[in-house]
C-alpha positions as CSV (number, residue, x, y, z in Angstrom):
1,X,0.0,0.0,0.0
2,X,2.8,2.4,0.8
3,X,4.4,1.7,-2.6
4,X,1.1,2.5,-4.3
5,X,0.9,5.8,-2.4
6,X,4.4,6.7,-3.6
7,X,3.4,5.9,-7.2
8,X,0.3,8.0,-6.8
9,X,2.4,11.0,-5.7
10,X,4.5,10.7,-8.9
11,X,1.4,10.4,-11.0
12,X,0.0,13.5,-9.3
13,X,3.2,15.4,-10.1
14,X,2.7,14.4,-13.7
15,X,-0.8,15.8,-13.7
16,X,0.3,19.0,-12.1
17,X,3.0,19.4,-14.8
18,X,0.2,20.1,-17.3
19,X,-0.8,23.3,-15.4
20,X,2.4,24.5,-13.8
21,X,6.1,24.6,-14.7
22,X,9.4,25.4,-13.1
23,X,11.4,25.4,-16.3
24,X,11.5,24.5,-20.0
25,X,14.1,22.5,-22.0
26,X,13.4,22.9,-25.7
27,X,9.8,21.9,-26.1
28,X,9.7,20.0,-22.8
29,X,8.3,21.8,-19.7
30,X,9.2,20.4,-16.3
31,X,8.8,20.6,-12.6
32,X,11.8,20.5,-10.3
33,X,12.2,19.5,-6.6
34,X,15.9,19.2,-5.9
35,X,17.2,16.4,-8.2
36,X,13.6,15.2,-8.8
37,X,12.3,16.3,-12.3
38,X,8.9,15.8,-13.8
39,X,8.4,16.2,-17.5
40,X,5.2,17.2,-19.1
41,X,3.7,15.2,-22.0
42,X,2.9,16.5,-25.4
43,X,-0.9,16.6,-25.5
44,X,-2.8,18.3,-22.7
45,X,-5.3,15.9,-21.3
46,X,-8.3,17.7,-22.6
47,X,-7.2,16.9,-26.2
48,X,-7.5,13.2,-25.7
49,X,-10.9,13.2,-24.0
50,X,-13.3,11.5,-26.3
51,X,-17.0,12.3,-26.9
52,X,-19.9,10.0,-27.4
53,X,-20.6,11.2,-31.0
54,X,-18.7,9.9,-34.0
55,X,-17.8,13.5,-34.8
56,X,-16.4,14.0,-31.4
57,X,-14.4,10.8,-31.4
58,X,-13.0,11.6,-34.9
59,X,-11.8,15.0,-33.6
60,X,-10.1,13.3,-30.7
61,X,-8.3,10.9,-32.9
62,X,-7.2,13.6,-35.3
63,X,-5.9,15.8,-32.4
64,X,-3.8,12.9,-31.1
65,X,-2.5,12.1,-34.6
66,X,-1.5,15.7,-35.1
67,X,0.4,15.6,-31.8
68,X,2.2,12.5,-32.7
69,X,3.2,13.7,-36.2
70,X,4.3,17.2,-35.0
71,X,6.1,16.3,-31.8
72,X,7.2,12.7,-31.9
73,X,9.0,12.6,-35.3
74,X,9.6,8.9,-35.5
75,X,12.3,8.9,-38.2
76,X,15.5,7.6,-36.5
77,X,18.3,9.9,-35.5
78,X,21.7,8.8,-34.0
79,X,23.5,9.9,-30.9
80,X,26.6,8.1,-29.5
81,X,25.0,7.7,-26.0
82,X,21.5,6.7,-27.2
83,X,22.2,5.0,-30.5
84,X,19.3,5.2,-33.0
85,X,16.1,6.6,-31.6
86,X,12.9,8.3,-32.9
87,X,14.1,11.8,-33.8
88,X,11.6,13.6,-31.6
89,X,12.4,11.5,-28.5
90,X,16.1,11.8,-29.1
91,X,15.9,15.6,-29.4
92,X,13.7,16.0,-26.3
93,X,16.0,13.8,-24.2
94,X,19.1,15.7,-25.2
95,X,17.5,19.1,-24.6
96,X,16.5,17.9,-21.1
97,X,20.0,16.6,-20.3
98,X,21.6,19.9,-21.4
99,X,19.2,21.7,-19.1
100,X,19.3,19.6,-16.0
101,X,22.9,18.2,-15.9
102,X,24.4,21.4,-14.5
103,X,21.7,21.3,-11.7
104,X,22.6,17.7,-10.9
105,X,26.3,18.5,-10.6
106,X,25.6,21.0,-7.8
107,X,23.1,18.9,-5.9
108,X,24.0,15.6,-4.1
109,X,20.4,14.4,-3.9
110,X,19.4,11.1,-5.6
111,X,18.3,11.6,-9.2
112,X,14.7,10.8,-9.9
113,X,13.1,11.5,-13.3
114,X,9.4,11.0,-14.2
115,X,6.9,12.0,-16.8
116,X,3.7,11.2,-18.7
117,X,3.4,10.3,-22.4
118,X,6.1,12.2,-24.2
119,X,7.4,13.2,-20.8
120,X,7.7,9.6,-19.8
121,X,9.9,8.5,-22.8
122,X,11.9,11.8,-22.3
123,X,12.6,10.8,-18.7
124,X,13.7,7.3,-19.7
125,X,16.0,8.4,-22.5
126,X,17.4,11.3,-20.5
127,X,18.2,8.8,-17.8
128,X,20.0,6.7,-20.5
129,X,22.2,9.6,-21.4
130,X,22.9,10.6,-17.8
131,X,23.8,7.0,-16.9
132,X,26.2,6.8,-19.9
133,X,27.9,10.0,-18.5
134,X,28.4,8.4,-15.1
135,X,25.5,9.7,-13.1
136,X,23.7,7.3,-10.8
137,X,20.0,7.3,-11.5
138,X,17.9,6.4,-8.4
139,X,14.6,5.8,-10.2
140,X,12.5,6.6,-13.3
141,X,8.7,6.7,-13.1
142,X,7.1,6.5,-16.6
143,X,3.4,6.8,-17.0
144,X,2.1,5.8,-20.5
145,X,5.5,5.9,-22.3
146,X,5.5,5.4,-26.0
147,X,8.1,3.1,-27.6
148,X,11.6,4.4,-28.2
149,X,13.9,1.4,-28.7
150,X,15.7,-0.9,-26.2
151,X,17.7,0.4,-23.3
152,X,21.5,0.4,-23.7
153,X,22.9,1.8,-20.4
154,X,20.1,2.3,-17.9
155,X,19.3,-0.7,-15.7
156,X,15.7,-1.7,-16.5
157,X,15.0,-2.5,-12.9
158,X,15.3,1.3,-12.1
159,X,12.4,2.1,-14.4
160,X,8.8,1.7,-13.1
161,X,6.3,2.1,-16.0
162,X,2.5,2.0,-16.1
163,X,-0.1,1.5,-18.8
164,X,-3.7,2.1,-17.9
165,X,-6.4,0.0,-19.5
166,X,-6.2,0.1,-23.4
167,X,-4.0,3.2,-23.6
168,X,-2.9,3.2,-27.3
169,X,0.1,5.6,-26.8
170,X,2.2,2.8,-25.2
171,X,1.9,0.9,-28.5
172,X,3.3,3.7,-30.6
173,X,5.3,4.3,-32.7
174,X,4.4,0.9,-34.2
175,X,7.7,0.4,-36.0
176,X,9.9,0.8,-32.8
177,X,10.7,-1.7,-30.1
178,X,9.3,-1.3,-26.6
179,X,11.7,0.6,-24.3
180,X,10.5,-0.8,-21.0
181,X,7.8,-3.3,-19.9
182,X,4.7,-1.5,-18.5
183,X,2.7,-2.7,-15.5
184,X,-0.9,-3.0,-16.7
185,X,-3.4,-1.4,-14.3
186,X,-7.0,-0.2,-14.4
187,X,-10.1,-1.0,-16.3
188,X,-10.0,-1.3,-20.1
189,X,-12.0,1.5,-21.7
190,X,-11.6,3.9,-24.5
191,X,-8.1,3.8,-26.1
192,X,-7.8,7.6,-25.9
193,X,-9.4,8.3,-22.6
194,X,-7.3,5.6,-20.9
195,X,-4.2,7.7,-21.8
196,X,-5.2,10.5,-19.4
197,X,-2.9,10.8,-16.4
198,X,-6.0,11.4,-14.2
199,X,-7.1,7.8,-14.7
200,X,-3.8,6.4,-13.6
201,X,-3.6,8.7,-10.6
202,X,-7.1,7.8,-9.5
203,X,-6.4,4.1,-9.8
204,X,-3.2,4.3,-7.8
205,X,-4.9,6.3,-5.1
206,X,-7.3,3.5,-4.5
207,X,-10.3,5.2,-6.0
208,X,-11.9,3.2,-8.8
209,X,-9.7,0.2,-8.2
210,X,-10.9,-3.4,-8.0
211,X,-8.4,-5.0,-10.4
212,X,-4.8,-5.9,-9.6
213,X,-1.6,-4.7,-11.0
214,X,-0.1,-7.2,-13.4
């Protein structure tokens, strides 16, 4: 139960990152508490809420598709520390590392990275780069991370990842390998609505939970 409460806190930080920020690295906004960084996802949650009508659902799908095409950029790009990665993920991770590494050098606290959606894969790949540069990552919390290729440097046991219900984002981009294995939680519902961080936070808090983590 204590562990689930800790997970809930990290999910709550991800939700808060959509309405508040302490800084920005390239296109990625983030919250900071010492060496604990929370990275915001691409699409604000309201974009991926579906409506009951066919027109409403079509708008939701198109909005998510525009986000993926504009911000993910799945064509591979190379970096010596990351290898080949989807271009958008690679760029976001390198922007984040350039921003936060000077802060880490001046703070002895454990390094914890976390995020939702694009923020989740950014946290994972930033941890990859920092690990390659000799930094000790305490933990990465990834909520609904898309796929970005296999890990090279970061110990997979340091990454805790969640997928709620039928969230489709964890299956994208289709052509790339899964970066980490997600813990499946929650009740299967709409593939877009299940991506909202509020659903994961609610489940981890004990509200709306009668299924088990797998």
